[in-house]
C-alpha positions as CSV (number, residue, x, y, z in Angstrom):
1,X,32.6,-38.7,-21.3
2,X,29.9,-38.0,-23.6
3,X,27.1,-37.2,-20.7
4,X,29.6,-34.9,-19.4
5,X,29.7,-32.9,-22.5
6,X,25.6,-33.5,-22.7
7,X,25.4,-31.5,-19.6
8,X,27.6,-28.7,-20.3
9,X,25.9,-28.3,-23.5
10,X,22.5,-28.0,-21.5
11,X,24.1,-25.6,-18.7
12,X,25.7,-23.5,-21.9
13,X,22.0,-23.7,-23.6
14,X,20.1,-22.5,-20.2
15,X,22.6,-19.6,-19.6
16,X,22.2,-18.7,-23.2
17,X,18.6,-18.4,-23.2
18,X,18.1,-16.8,-19.7
19,X,18.7,-13.6,-20.6
20,X,15.8,-13.7,-22.8
21,X,13.3,-14.6,-19.9
22,X,14.6,-12.3,-17.7
23,X,12.2,-8.9,-17.0
24,X,13.3,-5.6,-18.5
25,X,12.1,-2.2,-17.2
26,X,10.1,-1.9,-20.2
27,X,8.5,-5.1,-19.7
28,X,7.8,-4.7,-16.2
29,X,6.4,-1.2,-16.9
30,X,8.2,0.3,-14.0
31,X,7.0,3.9,-13.1
32,X,8.6,6.4,-11.0
33,X,6.9,7.9,-8.2
34,X,4.8,10.6,-9.6
35,X,4.7,13.2,-6.4
36,X,2.0,13.6,-3.9
37,X,-1.2,14.7,-4.5
38,X,-2.2,18.0,-3.2
39,X,-5.8,17.2,-2.5
40,X,-8.0,14.3,-1.7
41,X,-11.5,13.8,-2.3
42,X,-11.9,17.6,-2.9
43,X,-10.4,18.8,0.0
44,X,-6.3,20.2,0.3
45,X,-4.1,18.1,1.9
46,X,-1.6,19.2,4.7
47,X,1.6,16.9,5.0
48,X,2.0,15.5,8.9
49,X,5.3,14.0,10.0
50,X,6.2,10.5,10.1
51,X,6.4,9.2,13.5
52,X,9.6,7.4,14.3
53,X,8.3,3.8,13.9
54,X,6.9,5.4,10.3
55,X,10.1,6.4,8.9
56,X,11.8,3.1,10.2
57,X,8.9,1.2,8.1
58,X,9.3,3.6,5.0
59,X,13.1,2.9,5.1
60,X,12.3,-0.8,4.1
61,X,9.7,-0.6,2.1
62,X,9.6,-0.8,-1.8
63,X,7.9,2.8,-2.4
64,X,6.9,5.9,-0.4
65,X,5.0,6.6,2.8
66,X,2.9,9.9,3.2
67,X,0.9,11.3,6.2
68,X,-1.5,13.6,6.0
69,X,-4.6,15.5,6.9
70,X,-7.5,17.4,5.2
71,X,-8.5,18.8,8.3
72,X,-11.1,16.1,8.8
73,X,-9.4,12.8,8.7
74,X,-5.9,11.3,8.4
75,X,-4.9,10.1,5.2
76,X,-2.3,7.6,4.9
77,X,-1.1,7.3,1.4
78,X,1.8,4.9,-0.1
79,X,3.2,4.6,-3.2
80,X,4.1,1.1,-4.1
81,X,6.7,0.2,-6.7
82,X,6.7,-3.5,-6.8
83,X,4.6,-6.3,-5.5
84,X,5.3,-6.9,-1.7
85,X,4.0,-8.3,1.5
86,X,5.1,-5.4,3.4
87,X,1.7,-3.3,2.0
88,X,-0.3,-5.2,4.7
89,X,-3.6,-4.5,5.7
90,X,-4.4,-1.3,8.0
91,X,-6.5,-3.4,10.4
92,X,-3.2,-4.9,11.5
93,X,-1.6,-1.6,12.1
94,X,-4.5,-0.9,14.2
95,X,-4.5,-4.3,16.0
96,X,-0.9,-4.2,16.7
97,X,-1.3,-0.9,18.5
98,X,-3.9,-2.4,20.7
99,X,-7.7,-1.9,19.2
100,X,-10.0,-4.1,18.4
101,X,-10.9,-4.3,14.8
102,X,-14.5,-4.9,13.7
103,X,-14.7,-5.2,9.8
104,X,-17.5,-3.6,8.1
105,X,-19.3,-3.8,4.9
106,X,-17.6,-2.7,1.6
107,X,-18.6,0.9,0.7
108,X,-19.0,2.5,-2.4
109,X,-17.6,6.0,-3.0
110,X,-17.0,7.8,-5.8
111,X,-18.0,4.5,-8.2
112,X,-15.2,2.6,-6.0
113,X,-15.1,-0.1,-3.4
114,X,-13.7,0.7,-0.5
115,X,-12.5,-1.8,2.2
116,X,-13.9,-0.8,5.6
117,X,-13.3,-1.3,9.8
118,X,-14.2,0.3,12.9
119,X,-11.1,0.1,15.5
120,X,-11.6,1.0,19.3
121,X,-9.4,1.4,22.0
122,X,-9.9,2.9,25.5
123,X,-12.8,5.1,24.2
124,X,-11.1,6.1,20.7
125,X,-13.1,4.9,18.0
126,X,-11.9,5.2,14.3
127,X,-13.7,4.4,11.2
128,X,-11.2,3.3,8.6
129,X,-11.5,2.6,4.9
130,X,-8.9,1.5,2.5
131,X,-8.1,0.9,-1.1
132,X,-5.2,0.0,-3.7
133,X,-5.6,1.9,-7.3
134,X,-3.4,1.2,-10.4
135,X,-2.5,3.8,-13.2
136,X,-5.2,2.0,-15.4
137,X,-8.0,2.8,-12.8
138,X,-8.2,-0.7,-11.3
139,X,-8.7,-0.8,-7.7
140,X,-8.1,-3.7,-4.8
141,X,-10.3,-3.3,-1.4
142,X,-7.5,-5.2,0.4
143,X,-3.8,-6.0,0.2
144,X,-4.1,-9.8,-0.3
145,X,-6.1,-9.7,-3.5
146,X,-4.1,-6.9,-4.8
147,X,-0.6,-8.8,-4.0
148,X,-1.9,-12.1,-6.1
149,X,-3.2,-9.9,-9.1
150,X,0.3,-8.0,-9.0
151,X,2.4,-11.3,-8.6
152,X,0.2,-12.7,-11.6
153,X,0.3,-9.2,-14.0
154,X,4.0,-8.5,-14.0
155,X,3.3,-5.8,-16.7
156,X,1.7,-3.1,-14.5
157,X,4.1,-1.3,-11.9
158,X,3.3,1.6,-9.6
159,X,0.5,1.8,-7.2
160,X,-1.5,4.0,-4.5
161,X,-2.6,2.5,-1.6
162,X,-4.7,4.6,0.4
163,X,-6.0,4.3,4.2
164,X,-8.6,7.1,5.7
165,X,-9.1,7.0,9.0
166,X,-11.8,9.3,10.6
167,X,-12.1,9.7,14.5
168,X,-15.8,9.2,15.6
169,X,-15.4,12.0,17.9
170,X,-15.3,14.7,14.8
171,X,-12.2,16.3,12.7
172,X,-8.4,15.7,13.8
173,X,-6.5,18.5,14.6
174,X,-2.6,18.3,15.0
175,X,-2.8,18.6,18.9
176,X,-5.8,16.2,19.2
177,X,-5.0,13.6,16.7
178,X,-3.9,9.8,17.5
179,X,-1.4,8.8,15.4
180,X,-3.1,5.8,14.3
181,X,0.4,4.1,12.4
182,X,2.8,5.8,14.7
183,X,2.0,3.4,17.5
184,X,2.9,0.2,15.7
């Protein structure tokens, strides 16, 4: 009988203390979507429609997905609200679409390190770079290092994931561009 009361007391104590350890919006630093940028690297952005595949992906994504052109490149921007494995490397999308992906050295652009790769398929050749940023200026070159950092540091919420794809054939246009994520 005494052990039953001991177990009951322990369960009640745990239940009473549990709310003290639960994250709150203030503790997690929840950040609302700040809106899409009007320009990127000094060039105005023009929104592009999401493909059906991108729309399906966006429905389950913990954040927002936008696709843009600056007249020279396609730029996919994702606003990420929480640490998630659904933010995956752009190379995975290209591989899944039948491209041969070749990793390239990290490149420093405007003081930030960008992960890079080339993607080739049937005569198409894309130069792709990607970066993940938080609100305090920290950056990651790949989704895996970002994910583990985000999991460890629960205080920071709200990240930008930016993927820039430039065709080796020159500027992309609405009629000639390849929808590199649309083919997933």
